[in-house]
C-alpha positions in Angstrom: 56.1 4.5 11.6 56.2 0.8 10.7 58.3 -0.6 7.9 56.9 -1.9 4.7 53.5 -0.2 4.7 54.3 2.6 2.3 55.5 2.5 -1.3 59.0 3.8 -2.0 58.9 7.1 -3.7 62.2 8.6 -2.6 65.6 7.2 -3.5 68.7 8.1 -1.6 71.9 7.2 -3.4 75.3 7.4 -1.7 78.0 8.4 -4.2 81.8 8.5 -3.9 84.4 10.6 -5.5 84.4 8.2 -8.5 80.9 9.2 -9.4 78.6 7.1 -11.5 81.4 4.5 -12.0 81.3 3.5 -8.4 77.6 2.9 -8.2 76.0 -0.5 -8.2 73.8 -1.3 -11.3 70.6 -0.8 -9.2 71.8 2.6 -7.8 72.9 3.8 -11.2 69.6 2.9 -12.8 67.8 5.0 -10.1 70.0 8.0 -10.8 69.8 7.7 -14.6 66.0 7.4 -14.6 65.3 10.2 -12.1 63.1 13.2 -13.0 64.7 15.3 -10.2 68.2 15.0 -8.7 68.7 16.7 -5.4 72.1 17.1 -3.8 75.1 19.2 -3.2 76.8 21.1 -6.1 79.7 18.6 -6.1 77.3 15.7 -6.3 75.2 17.1 -9.1 78.3 17.8 -11.2 79.1 14.1 -11.1 76.0 13.4 -13.2 76.5 14.9 -16.6 74.2 14.6 -19.6 71.0 13.9 -17.6 67.6 15.3 -18.5 66.7 15.4 -14.8 66.0 18.7 -13.0 69.0 19.4 -10.7 68.2 21.1 -7.4 71.2 22.0 -5.2 70.5 22.2 -1.5 71.6 24.8 1.1 74.6 24.2 3.3 72.5 23.4 6.3 71.1 19.9 6.0 68.0 20.7 8.2 66.9 23.2 5.5 67.2 20.6 2.8 64.7 18.1 4.2 61.6 20.3 3.8 62.5 21.1 0.3 62.9 17.4 -0.6 59.5 16.6 1.0 57.9 19.2 -1.2 58.5 17.0 -4.3 56.7 14.0 -3.0 55.0 12.2 -5.9 57.8 12.9 -8.3 60.6 10.4 -9.3 63.2 12.0 -7.1 66.7 10.9 -6.2 68.8 12.4 -3.4 72.5 12.2 -3.8 74.6 11.9 -0.7 78.3 11.4 0.2 79.1 7.8 1.0 76.7 6.2 3.4 73.6 8.4 3.8 72.9 6.7 7.2 76.3 7.7 8.6 76.0 11.4 9.7 74.0 11.8 6.5 70.8 13.0 5.0 69.2 9.5 5.2 68.9 9.7 9.0 67.3 13.2 8.8 64.7 12.1 6.1 63.6 9.1 8.1 62.6 11.3 11.0 59.8 12.5 8.7 59.1 9.4 6.5 58.3 5.7 6.9 61.3 3.6 6.0 59.1 1.9 3.4 58.9 5.2 1.5 62.6 5.4 1.0 65.1 3.3 -0.9 68.7 3.7 0.3 71.8 2.7 -1.7 74.8 3.3 0.5 78.4 3.7 -0.8 81.6 3.3 1.3 81.7 5.9 4.0 84.8 8.0 4.8 85.4 6.0 8.0 85.8 2.7 6.0 87.9 4.3 3.3 90.2 6.0 5.9 90.7 2.8 7.8 91.6 1.0 4.5 94.2 3.7 3.8 95.6 3.6 7.3 95.5 -0.1 7.8 93.3 0.4 10.9 90.5 -1.8 12.3 87.3 0.2 12.1 85.8 -1.3 15.4 89.0 -0.3 17.2 89.1 3.4 16.3 87.2 6.4 17.5 84.9 7.9 14.9 83.4 11.4 15.0 82.6 14.4 13.0 83.2 18.2 13.2 81.4 18.7 9.9 78.8 21.4 10.7 79.9 21.2 14.4 82.4 23.0 16.6 86.0 21.8 16.5 85.8 21.5 20.3 83.8 18.3 19.9 87.2 16.6 19.4 88.2 17.2 23.1 86.6 14.0 24.6 88.4 11.8 22.1 91.9 12.8 23.0 93.8 10.3 25.2 97.2 8.5 24.9 97.0 5.8 22.3 93.8 6.9 20.7 93.3 6.4 17.0 90.6 8.8 15.7 88.9 9.1 12.3 87.4 12.6 12.1 85.2 14.0 9.3 86.4 17.6 8.7 84.5 20.8 8.2 86.8 22.2 5.5 90.4 22.9 4.5 91.1 24.7 7.8 90.2 21.6 9.9 93.7 19.9 9.9 95.5 23.1 11.2 92.7 23.6 13.8 93.1 20.0 15.1 96.9 20.4 15.2 96.5 23.5 17.5 94.1 21.7 19.8 96.3 18.7 20.1 99.3 20.8 20.9 97.4 22.9 23.5 96.2 19.7 25.2 99.7 18.3 25.5 99.4 15.9 22.5 101.7 17.8 20.2 103.6 14.6 19.3 100.5 13.2 17.7 100.5 12.3 14.0 97.8 13.8 11.8 97.2 12.2 8.4 95.0 14.2 6.0 93.1 12.1 3.5 91.8 14.2 0.6 89.2 13.3 -2.0 89.3 9.6 -1.1 88.2 7.3 -3.9 88.6 9.8 -6.7 91.1 10.8 -9.2 92.4 13.7 -7.0 92.9 11.5 -3.9 95.8 12.8 -1.9 97.3 11.9 1.5 99.9 13.7 3.7 101.0 13.6 7.4 102.8 15.6 10.0 103.2 16.1 13.8 100.7 18.4 15.4 103.2 20.6 17.1 105.1 21.1 13.8 102.1 21.4 11.5 103.1 23.6 8.5 101.1 22.1 5.6 99.2 24.6 3.5 95.4 24.3 3.3 94.4 21.7 0.7 91.1 20.3 -0.4 88.0 21.2 1.6 86.9 17.6 1.2 89.2 15.8 3.7 89.1 13.4 6.5 91.6 13.3 9.5 93.3 10.2 10.8 94.8 11.1 14.2 97.3 8.9 16.2 97.4 10.4 19.7 100.8 10.5 21.4 101.1 12.3 24.7 103.8 14.8 25.5 105.5 15.0 28.9 102.6 16.7 30.6 99.3 16.0 28.7 95.9 17.3 29.8 94.3 13.9 30.6 90.5 14.1 30.8 88.7 10.8 30.8 85.1 10.4 29.6 84.4 8.5 32.8 82.7 10.6 35.5 84.8 12.5 38.0 86.9 15.1 36.2 89.2 17.1 38.5 87.7 20.2 39.9 90.6 22.2 38.2 89.2 21.2 34.8 86.4 23.6 35.3 86.2 27.4 35.6 84.2 27.9 38.8 83.7 30.3 41.7 83.8 27.5 44.4 80.1 26.7 44.1 80.3 23.4 42.3 79.6 19.7 42.8 83.1 18.4 43.8 84.8 15.6 42.0 84.2 12.7 44.3 80.5 13.7 44.9 80.0 14.4 41.2 81.1 10.8 40.5 78.4 9.6 42.8 75.8 11.9 41.3 76.5 10.6 37.8 76.4 7.0 38.8 72.9 7.6 40.1 71.8 9.6 37.1 72.9 6.8 34.8 73.7 8.5 31.5 72.3 6.7 28.4 72.5 7.7 24.7 69.7 10.0 23.5 68.6 10.7 27.1 68.0 14.3 28.3 69.3 15.6 31.6 68.1 18.7 33.4 70.9 20.2 35.5 69.0 22.6 37.8 71.1 25.1 39.7 73.9 24.1 37.4 76.6 26.3 38.9 79.6 25.9 36.6 77.8 23.1 34.6 80.1 20.3 35.8 77.3 17.6 36.1 75.7 18.4 32.7 79.1 18.5 31.0 80.2 15.2 32.4 76.8 13.7 31.4 77.3 14.8 27.8 81.0 13.7 27.7 79.9 10.1 28.6 78.4 9.6 25.1 78.2 11.9 22.1 74.4 11.4 21.9 73.7 12.4 25.5 71.8 15.7 25.7 71.5 18.1 28.6 70.0 21.5 29.6 71.7 23.5 32.3 69.5 26.0 34.2 71.2 28.6 36.3 70.0 31.9 37.7 73.4 33.7 37.7 74.5 35.3 34.5 78.1 35.1 35.5 77.8 31.3 36.0 76.0 30.9 32.7 79.1 32.5 31.2 81.3 29.9 33.0 79.1 27.1 31.9 79.5 28.1 28.2 83.3 28.4 28.7 83.5 25.0 30.3 81.3 23.4 27.7 83.5 24.7 24.9 86.8 23.7 26.7 85.6 20.2 27.6 84.1 19.2 24.3 80.3 19.6 24.9 79.5 22.9 23.0 76.0 21.6 22.2 75.1 21.9 25.9 72.0 24.1 26.2 72.0 26.8 28.9 69.0 28.7 30.2 69.1 31.7 32.5 66.2 31.3 34.9 64.9 30.3 38.3 63.9 26.9 39.6 61.0 25.9 39.6 59.4 28.7 37.5 61.3 27.9 34.3 60.7 24.1 34.4 57.3 24.1 32.6 59.0 25.5 29.4 61.5 22.7 29.1 61.2 19.4 27.1 60.5 16.3 29.4 63.8 14.9 30.8 65.0 11.4 31.4 67.1 12.4 34.4 67.2 15.5 36.7 70.0 16.7 39.0 68.5 19.2 41.4 71.6 20.9 42.8 70.0 24.1 44.0 66.5 25.5 44.8 65.5 22.4 46.8 61.9 22.7 48.0 58.8 20.4 48.2 57.5 22.3 45.2 60.6 21.9 43.1 60.9 18.2 43.9 57.2 17.6 43.1 57.6 19.4 39.8 60.7 17.5 38.9 59.1 14.2 39.7 56.1 14.9 37.6 58.2 16.1 34.7 60.3 12.9 34.5 59.8 10.4 31.7 59.1 6.8 32.8 62.2 5.2 34.3 63.6 8.7 34.8 66.2 9.3 37.5 66.0 12.1 40.1 69.1 13.0 42.2 69.4 15.9 44.6 72.2 16.9 47.0 71.7 18.9 50.2 74.5 20.5 52.3 72.4 22.6 54.6 70.2 21.4 57.4 67.1 23.0 55.9 67.6 21.3 52.5 68.4 18.0 54.2 65.1 18.2 56.0 63.3 18.7 52.7 64.9 15.6 51.3 64.2 13.5 54.5 60.6 14.5 54.4 60.3 13.7 50.6 62.0 10.3 51.0 59.7 9.4 53.9 56.6 10.1 51.8 57.8 9.1 48.3 60.5 6.5 48.9 63.9 6.4 47.2 67.4 6.2 48.6 69.3 8.5 50.9 73.1 8.4 51.1 75.5 10.4 53.3 78.7 11.3 51.5 81.6 12.5 53.7 85.0 13.1 51.9 88.3 14.2 53.3 91.3 15.3 51.3 94.9 15.3 52.4 96.4 18.8 52.7 99.6 20.4 54.1 99.7 21.0 57.8 103.0 22.8 58.3 105.7 20.3 57.2 103.2 17.4 57.4 99.9 16.3 55.9 96.5 16.0 57.5 93.0 15.2 56.5 90.7 18.2 55.7 87.0 17.2 55.6 84.8 18.7 53.0 81.2 19.6 53.8 79.2 16.4 54.1 76.5 15.9 51.5 73.1 14.2 51.9 72.1 12.7 48.6 68.6 11.6 47.5 68.1 9.4 44.5 65.1 7.5 43.0 64.0 6.0 39.7 60.5 6.7 38.5 59.0 3.3 38.0 
């Protein structure tokens, strides 16, 4: 939708813990003149003495949006925490409305408030949320020296983060809990992750984490090429060095969708999603046991939102949303290549690896008729040979890659 063509009928007002006092005159006027106030129970309680009809929303934000849209034509104000465009209701509403239909009045968000309390530079810290999301989303952000501002789910989040940090070898990290920032009940306390003994406090809290590595931390970069040992697998997986090559050709971009077909233990899809929090992926695998491994790996490596589908390639492909990149790791045939190529969005990337002569011939024939690039990848790793070391070659891989122009 284009901006400026519709008349604003919906007002979205960000509100802090100081309630009406913290609003700008314009935002306060919208709230005080509203016929309907829509928001969480905590937000609505900040607006006493109003004649407006107060409508609390359900915990799930996606359920709130249709209810708000039902009131179109009324003088409605939606109350939101802080900045409605930062992990907030504003972004959800604008998927359904023209920006010209909505007036947005942001307040300070928790990231800005937390940085002001900690004395940190906002552009230099990692910002993320586990509100309404699994705690395992924190995994990709843990590295020596990281400073993380994390929006919590509830009062149990600090202890959960402390356990995760300790298990990953970052038990020396300092966690600061910032409660009810900007309000009369604001509170702040800190402790080491491996000695965390604070009782649960306010459910409205934000975590500021300073990551310090112990003697043997579990180092897992967001760059492609995690060690094979980072994954639960049965030996059928795209090995570390080859996986780096695959991902460089797949070119992960935010908001792009990957199909990982014949996903094995899910290593390619997981690394795709680890590269950016907005990368999306679907892993298709015919083995139920490997689907279980994919789910375990996704949870352990910080990509719990990875979608898994138990099915055969290519019969399942017609049911999937159109992708921006495809890795065909199994089920290589002229039919599957054709179906993948047709399914790709413009500028989509197709990558396929062959280790058998039969699969290699399919890729050679496809490249001869359709173009694209072929690469031969031969890797050797040093292994013990008695008291010495020698080179042990891995199976060579023929890799096809192309961009759909």
